[in-house]
N, C-alpha and C positions, 0 to 999 in steps of 0.2 A: 946772977946766973938762972937762978929759977924764974924768971921773966922773960927771957930769953927761950926757954925748951916751950913753957905755954905757947909762944906767938908761933912756933913750929907748928904745934900739931893743929891750930888754928889755922893753918893754910892749908894744910892737905885734907882737912875734914869736906870743903866747896871743890875741891877735885875729884873726888871718892863721889862725890853727888853728880857730880857733871857725868863720871862716867855712867851711872845709875841712868840719871835724866837719857842719856845717850842710846842708852840700850833700851830704853822704853820708847824710846820714838821711833827706835829702827822697828821694835814689835808693831806697834802703832802702823807704822810706816807699809810693813810687809800686810797687814789685817786690811788696811784701805786698799792696797794694789788686789786682795785676796776678793774682796768685796767689788772691788774694782771687774776684778775678770767673772765674775759670778753675775750681776748685774748687767754688765755690759758686752762682755763678751758670750755668754751664754745664759743670761736672762730668760731670750725667749725660751731657749730650748728647756729649761729648767721650769718655765710657767706650765708652756702645753702639756709637759710629763704629769704635774701639780691637778693642769682640768682635764686632763686623760679622760675619753669617753669612746665607747664604744657603739656601734650602730649593729642591730642583729634583725632581720625579719622572722617572721614568723606565718605561720597561714591557719585562718581560721575557716572550718567548717560549714558548708551551706547548707539549705536544706534541698534535699533532692526533688529531681523534676517530679508533675505527677504523669498519672494515668487515665484517658478517656476514653469511653467506648466510639463508635463510627459515628454516633449521634451527639459526641460532645457530654454525655452524661460523666461524672464523674467517680473513678474505678477505685484509684488508692491517691490519696492527699499525705497533707501532712499537717500532724496537730501540734500544737503548741504546750509546748511545756515549760513549767518551774524548774530551772537547775539550780544545781548548786556546783560552782567548777573551780578549780584550783589552778593556779598558774604560776610557778615556782622559779623565782629571781635564781641568776647563776651565783652557785658560790653557797647554795642552801644546804644544810646538814639534814641528816637524819636525826639530831636532836632538836633542830627547830620545827621540823616537819612535824615530830614528837607534840613539840608543844603548842602549834597549830592547830592538831587534832584532838589536844583535850579538850581547846579551848573552843573548838567548834560543835564537841558533842554536847555542849553544854545547851544549844538550837537546836541539833536537829539529831532525827531519830534515824539508824541503817536501818535497811531492811533483812529479814532472816530468811534463811532457807533452811525446811522443817525445822523451825524451832530454835536454829542456831545461828549466831551469824559466821559468815564466810570467809574465817578463818584457820588457817592453818599453824601445825605445829612449829613450822618455820618462823612463823608470823609472834608466834609467841614466844618463843626463843629471844628473836630482834628484838622484842617489847622488853623482857627483862635483861638481858643485856643493857639495853639504855639506861635502864634505870638502876642496874648496879656494876655500872662499867668500871671502876675501879677493883670490884670482887672478882668480875670475870675474866679480868685481864690478867689477873694474881696467880690463875690457872695452867700459866704457861711458865716456862722458867726461863733466866735467860740465855740457856744455852740451845730451847727453842726459838727463841723469838732470833736468833743469830740468823737460824736455817729458812727461815720463812719471811714471804713477801707481802704484803699486807693482805691480800685476798685468803691466802693459806694460812694466817695468824688468825683472822676474825671470822675463819667458816671451823676452822679448830676449838675456838672459843666458845661456839655455840652447840658444836658437837660436845662438849663438856658440860653443858648446862644439864643440871638432870630433872627428869621429866616429875619428879616430885617437887620441881619448883615453879613448875608452870603448869600446873593442876589445879591450883585456888584463885584464881584470878576471877572478879568479880565478873557480873553482865555490863555493869560501866566500862570494865576496863574492855572487856573484849569487842565492845563498841567502839573501844578509841581506835583499836589495833583494828578492826574493819574500816576506820576512814583513814587510817595511815597506809593503810594497802591499796586504797585507791590511788592515796597522795602520792606512795613512791613509784607509778606507774607514768607521771606526768613527766614531761621530756622539758628541760628548760624555757622558759618563756612562751610555753603551749600550754593554753587552757585542757584540763583536762577534767570532766564529769566525774565529780564525787557522790551525787545522787542526782537524778533525775524523772525517777519514778516514786508517785503520788508524795511528791513534795507537799507539806501542804502551806495554807493563806500564812499560816500563823508561823511557822518554820521559815519561809522565805522571808517575811516582815522583820522579823529577829534575827535572822545575818545579812539584814541589809542594814539595820541598826547599829551591828558589831562591826560594818566593816575594819574599821579603824584600828582594832584588835587583833584582825585575823588578817596575817601578810599573807597575801596569795588569793584568797579567795574571793570570788564574786557571786551575786547572786542576779542570773541572768535567766534568760530564755532559751530552752532547747524546740526538738520538732521528735516527732513521734512517726511512724507509719500509719495510718488509719483505711481501713476500708469498709466503706458505703454499703455494699452489699454483700458484707458477711463474708462468708464461706465461698460463696457463688465467684467460680473462677479466680479463684485466692489460690487455688496451686499452681497456677499457670503465673500469676502477678512473680510467687515467688516471696521471698524474704530478705531482710539484707542482716549483718554481724552487727550487733551492740560493739560499745566501742572497748567493752574489756577484751572483745574478742577478736576486732581489729579485721585487719587485711588476712585472707587467707593465707595460710603457714602452706602449702604445697604451692600459693603461687604467690609466694614473698618479692621474688627478683623481681617479679614483672611488676607489680605494684610500686615496688620501692624507684625502678626505673622512670614510671611514670609522674613522679613527684606526690604516692601518698607519703602520709606518716604511717606507723605502725598501728596506730590506735585510730584509725581511719574506720567508718562504718563502709563496707560495702556490699553491693548485692553479691547475697550466695544461692541463689539457684533461680529458676524460670527466669521471667523476664527483666527482674530486676538483676540479674546475674550478665544475661545476653544484651540488655544495652546500658550496661554501667558505666560507661565513657560517656555516652549522652544526659547519663541522669545526675551523676555526680556535682556537675555544675563547676563554676570558679572560686577557689579559694578566696576571701579576702585576705590579704598581704599587709601586715601590719610591720612597722618599721619600731622595734623599742631602740634608746637609747639610755645605756647603764654606763656610772660612774667606774672607777676603779675597782671598787669595792663592790660591783655587782647589782647595785641598787638600779632599779629602772625610774629611769628623772624625767624623760619625757617619752610618748609613743605617736605615731604618726599613722594614717591610714594610708598606704603607697600604691594600692589596687584595692578598687573598691568589688565587694563579693558579689557574684552573681547565682541564683538559685537553680538547679538544674534545669534541663530541654525539659518539655512536656512530648508527652507522645501520646499520639494519638491511633487508638487498635482498631485494628477491621471488625473488631469484635462486638455484634449487636446485645446488647445486655438485656434486655427486653426477651428477646427469642432464645438465648443462654439462659434463663431463669425457666422459660416453657419446654427449653429441651432436658431440662433437669430433672422438672416436673416430670414430665411423660417418660423419663426412663424408668424414674424411679416409681411411677403407680403403675406402670405397665410389670415392670420385676415383680412389684407386692403382688399385683394380679395372680400374674402367672405360678409364685410359689404357693401362695393362697387356693388356688383351683387343685394341685399338685403337690401337695407338701413331701410326700416321701419320693416321685420319681424325680424332681426338682430338688431336692436336698444338697445338691453342688452345683446349684445354679446361683452365683451369688454376685454378679455381674450383667451389664447393661450400659455399650459404647454408641457413641454417636458421634460423626462431625459432621457437618454441614460447610458448607464455601462455593464461593462466584468460579464456577468452572473457566469462565475467561480470564477473570484477573488472579486467581489464585487465592485472594481474600477470604479468612479462616470469618464464617460469621460467628459458628457456634462449635464449639470443644466438650463434650460434657460425657459423664461417666456418672455410673452409680454403684456402689457396692453394698451387697448387704451383709451387714457384721452379726451373724450367727450368735457370738458370746452376749454381745451389748441388746440384739435384737432392735437394730435400729437401721436406717442407711444412714451411708455416707459419700460426700464429692469423692468419684475417682477418676477424673476428667485425663489424668497423666498417662493413664493405661492405654489410652488410643492413641497414645504415641510411643507404647512401649513394651505395650502387651501385646503379642503375636498370637495367633489362631491361624488353624485351618479354615479358609473364607466356602469352600464348598463351590453349589454350580453361580457362586456369582462372577467368576474369574471367567465363565465360559465364553464371556464374548474375546476374550484374549486368545483364548485357546482356537478358535475359529479363526481369528485375524490372522495366528500363528501356522495355520492351515491351509488359507490363500498365499499368505505370504511365499512359503515354501514351496507350493505348488502341487502339494499332496489333495486338495482338491479346490474348486472355483463356486463362481456363486450358480444356485441349483444343483449342487452335486447332491444325490440323495444316498442314501445307507438306510439299511432295513434293521428295525430298531428289536432286534430279539436278543436273548442271553448270552454273553461273549463265554466260552471255556477255553482254556489253554491249559495245557497238560501241566499235572502238577503245582495248578492254584484252584484257589476256590472261584463257581461262579462267579459274574461282573454282570449286572445289566442296570437299565433303568427304574423307577419306583414302580413301573409296569412297561406290560408289550406296547410299543407306539406306534408299530408296522413300519411303511416305506415314510419318510421320512425327508424335507431339504435342509442345507443350513437353516436358514430363518426359521423356520416352524422346530429346527433341534433347540432353539434359544428359546422361543416361544412355550415350548411344552419343556423345557430343560433335559432334553435326551442327552444320559451317559452315556450311552451307547454309540451315537455319533462322534463326541468325544475321542471315546475309543479309537473309532475306526482311524479320526485325525491322528493321535500318539503311533498306531501301528505302524502307520505309515511313514510317518515323521522317524519314527524308529529303523525303518528300511524293507518291513512287510505290507506290500499290496495286495498278499493274497492269502489273510485269513482262515482257516477251516478249524471247524472245529475240534476241541481235543489235541491238535496238533502244538508243536511248541511254535515259538513267533523266533522268524529271522530281526535278531534285534541288536543296533549298534546304540550303546550307550552314552554317545555323542549326542543324541536326542535330548538329551537333560538337559546341557549346557544349550544347544540350537534355541528349543524354548524357553531358557532364559533368560537367552539372551532378546530375543522377541518381548516377553514379559515386562522386562526391566524396562521398556519404551515406552511402558506405562506407570513406571514407577513400583511395579511388585518388586520384590526382591534387592531394592538400591534404597539408597536415602532420597527421599522428598524434598529436600532441602528447605524446609519447613525453619526459619528463624528461633530458631528454640537451644537450649544446650544442650540436650540428648532428644535422640529418639532411636528406636529400632528399628534395622532392615528385614528382619524376620529371622526363620531359620530353614534352612534348606538339609532335605530330606539323605541322610548319607548312605543309600544302600541302590545303585543305578541299576534296576532290574526292570524286566519286560514289565513284570506286576505293578510294580509302582511306578511306573513310567504311565500305565493305565488311570492310574489313582491321581497320577500327575495331574493330570490333562482335566480331572474334574474337580480340582482344589483340594482334593485329601492327601496331599504330601508337605510341599513346603506349607509355611506358615509367614501371615502379613498381617500389619497394623490395620489398625481401623481408620489412619490416616493416608497409610498406603492405597484402601481402596476408597477411599474420595477421591484421591489424586487420579489412580486408575481411570473410575467411571466418568470424572470430570473431562480427560484426556479424549476420553471416546466422545462424550458430550461438545465438544470443543473442535471438532473435526480435525482428532491427530494432534494436537499441540497441548504439550506437559507444560505447565506452570508452575511456576513455584510455591506451594501454601506460603503464606507468612501471616503474621500477626499483626505487624507496626503498618500504620498505615499512612503514616505523615508524623513530621518533629516540628514544635514550634517554640520558637524562642521566647522565653519568658518574660512580661512587662512588671517595671517596678512598682510593687505597692498597687498590683490590681490581678481579680479572681480571673478575670478572662483569658481566653486563649492568646497568645501574640499570635504577629505573621508566621509564617511557614519556614520552616529553616529547611526542609528538606521532605520532597514527597517520594514514595515508596512506587517505583514504578513496574508493570507486571513485566515478568520475566519469564519467558519461555525456556525450557529446559531443552527441547528438543521437539523435532516435528516427527510421528509415526512414517518412517519411508515407509510405505505401499501405497497401493492406486484409491483413491478417494473411492469406488465405486463400493470398495471391501465395506470400510467404516461406514457408508450409508448403509448397506448393506447389516450390517453390527446393530446400527441403531435402528432399524425398521426392524430388529428381530426385536429389541429390549424395547421398543413400540407397543411390539403385541402382548409383551409380558405383562403389560401392564392395561391395556387398552383394549384387548378381542379377548371373546369367549376362547377356555381353554388356556390364555395364559396363567401362569401358577403368582399371578399377583392380581388378575382380574379383579376378583372379589373386593376386594382392599381398594383397587383405585379406576374402575369401570367411569364414565361421567363424570371425572373431578375434570373443573370448567379450566384449570391448567394444564392440560393437554400433558400427563407425565410419561416416564419414559423410563426402564430399571431391568434388574433381575432378582432374582430371588436363589438364594443358598442354603443348603443346609451338609454339614459335613460330620460321617462320625469322628466323634472325641471319646472316646471312652477313659473311663476313671478308674485311676490304678494305684493303689495305696502300700507299701514296701513292696514294691514289683507285683503285684495281684491286684486281676481286672475286678472292680467291686460293684461296680455297674456302666450299663450302657448308655451313651449321652450322645448328645447329635452338637455342632455349632448351627447358630441358626444367624445366617447374612440377609442383608438386602442391599442393593446399594442402586440409587437414582439419582433423575433431573429432571427440571425442568423448567419454562416450556419446551418441550420437544423442538419445534421449528427455532426456538433462540432461548436456548436455557441461561438463566441466570442464575439459578441456584443448585448446586449439588448434594449428596448426602452420604455416606454411608453407615450401616448400623450391625452392630455385631453383639449377639446375646450366646457366650459362649456354655459350654455344659449344661445343658437344657433337657431334662429328661426326654427319655422317647415314651411317645404314649400316642395313644390311637385319637384323633380329632384333638390333640392339644393343643394349648392357648395358642395361637400365631403371633407370640412377642413382638418380633420383628417388623412381621409386615404392620400391625397395629402401629408400632412405633414411627417407622418410614411415614406411613398414609398422615400421623398426627402431626411430625415434623413437618411438611409440604404445606398442610393445610393452614398450620401455626405461621408460615413463614407468607403464605398468600396475606393471610386474613392482618397480619401486621403491616405488610405492604400496604393495602386496602387502606388500613386505620390512618397509616401516615401521610399517603397521599388525600386524606379525605380533611384532615387535619393540616 
């Protein structure tokens, strides 16, 4: 009986094992099936996910184009610099940047401003937060955290960091903050300069040796602008922003729409700004390959960078230097000769240009800084400082009289004082007697111009001490004529800013007479240069310009490349009047310089270059706090040469000179020396 029971138990055990084996077999079958699905059906897809990479492009700035003068002398170029840069990978955290900054601080020294690192209170709080994250986070309750997004949470934590917690940092910690501050400005996969000024060879070498421990850091070369001529013409060249400044905030949308990054350096003034699109160059485009963790595993240059295009300017730097020297010497001599009378005489301005092409050969200005007792370059004032020009514009007045029909060639008037009822007497510097149009220019008759103005105002029957018949529209009529010469309107110069002068606000008869002799509206030195150039150029007003040609850069070459673009002469308008009238005024200008009795004869008589032009003096009294403190005058001079085939024209303005007998003839001295220098340089260049 016992034996039967034992046998029955033995027969049941294999059956249970079979069930267990069967279940295990099913499980293994399901597993094999699933592996088959993964490897065969979805294997390629999953492998791609494992191997997934991202290709991203970034652009590297290139050096800007250079500038040369008309004789191909370098005016502004690029100076190579040691540079330490940071290029963050994707997904880099603030903790990662801080760690790199601490390591980098062992190899470089950051610059200080006024003895301190460029670190803000927020930079200090961010540093403290990264060093005390757990403690800082605990200052927010769970209830507060529920209501805040990540940004609000972070800013609230920073606000709760106490002032005494950030007041005792060491110099080394502050330097780390300065490094991290620069690193924080870097955009993903885009190099950002950490330091490129005064990087020593030792710093460069140490960083280069430890790049393996400095993630994203690189030791490379950068560039900065340098000007071989120093301050000469520097204001016109202008400046560019630093990388920390980046693009101009007021034009951010403009730059971003044209492919700029926010930290790109751009021209912010002068010709650097005017020709930014040519000078910027083509950025080098690099394609980075990153894995799913954001680490760079490969890079490739997909677009070769090209330095910006070179500009050849119209300026002659030898003449520019000479004109600056002439202005400085003559201004100094006038101040020293009459220090009290000339106590408000601080500027001397000049523009020299080719009247036929509009090429600006020299644009200069000197300012006497009385506080520092030194002379400073002030050439920009030739474009934006407007002054009453005096008799220099009488050529335009005579031409207005011709065209309006109130005078004709040979018309005469008797030069004696003019007295209009209710106004002070007006006259020339002395009574000139019976005088015609051409001699009115030669001897600078005010009265002749008064008669033109009275007639244009509607009064052809002047009687002493009588009121004038006067039409205020005469102001606009004269201004319309003047504008054809560039007076009171934009000259069209290729520069970011120029003034168009100021129009007198009170259109009454006496002011119209002052207007006719250049003592009412104001004009810039450049406008006067364009005006005399228009007369010299037989009535063709051409646009003055600084740019002569654009050159394509040659890779790895310092020489100028092939011409990309040439700037042609642009005629803005032709004076709409009989050529005989222009010839008459030209003859008057010749007599001013070359005939006895001409107001500039003593300076230009016998000059081999056959000059012509017009002198000018305008009352320009000095006022302080609304009260007149001194009688003063603006001294001006315009001219050109040679008379029969003009190749150079100029304008000189010396404002607020003291009124003294036999005073220093500053403007005439300047004009004479400018023309002498121009033709001396020309002769020297031809002989060479």
